[in-house]
N, C-alpha and C positions, 0 to 999 in steps of 0.2 A: 377130676381135673385133667387127667391124661386123656380120657375119652373126649373131653371138650376140645383139647388141643388137636387131637387127631381129626376131629370133624371139621376144624377150621383150617387144616392143612391145605386144601385146594384153594383157599383164598389168598395164600401167600404169593401165588404166581400171577395174580390178577394185576394189571397195570395201575389200577386205581387204589390198590390197597395201601401203599405208602402215604398217599394223600389223605385217605380216610383216617389213618393213624395220626397223621399230622394235625388234622382238624380236631380229632378227639384230644390230642395233647394240648392244643390251644384252648379248647373249652375247659380242660382241667386246670391249666395254668391261670385262666381268667377267674375261675371259681376260687382257686387258692388265693389269688391276689385280692379278690373282693372280701374273702374271709379275713385275710390279714389287714385289709384296709379298715375293717370294723373294729380292730383291736387298737388300744392306745399306741401312740408312736413309740413310746418307751419299750414296748414289747415287740412291735412290728419290725423296727429296724435291726435289732439284734438277731431276730429270726432270719431276715433276709441276708444279713452279713454272714451269719454262720453257714447258711446254705451256699452262698457264693464261695466262701473259704473251703468248704468241703469239696465242691465241684473243682475248684482250682487245684487243690492238693491232689485230688484224684487224677487230674490231667498231668500233673508233674510226676506222680508216682508211675503211672502207666504210659506216659508220653503219648497220649492220644488227643492232644489239644487241637483246636482248629488251626489250620495252616497259617492264618494271619497272626496268631498269637505266638508262634514258635520262637521268634527272636526274644520276646519278653520272657517266655518260659525257659529258654536256654540260659538267660542270665540268672534266674532264680534257682534252676534245677541243680546247679553245682553245689548249692548249700544244703539241699534236702535229699533224702533217700529216694532212690528209684528202684523199679523192679528189675532192672538190668536187662530187660528184653529189647 
């Protein structure tokens, strides 16, 4: 794995690299959505809700939320633990 990462190191400086990673992320998200869509709704919605809660709690703990959500996170963060950084 380390050898693979070293061979990919020159790609990190390419201007198109973030866009390529973004496209791969969108393809992955679409495939996950289509897989969840094939499940019953009673299974699909709790999985989506749990994922959203985990992401939101991670934002609150590490305070790396998107800038537009900072006022909402500030209201909730006072009741939850943070990393203190």
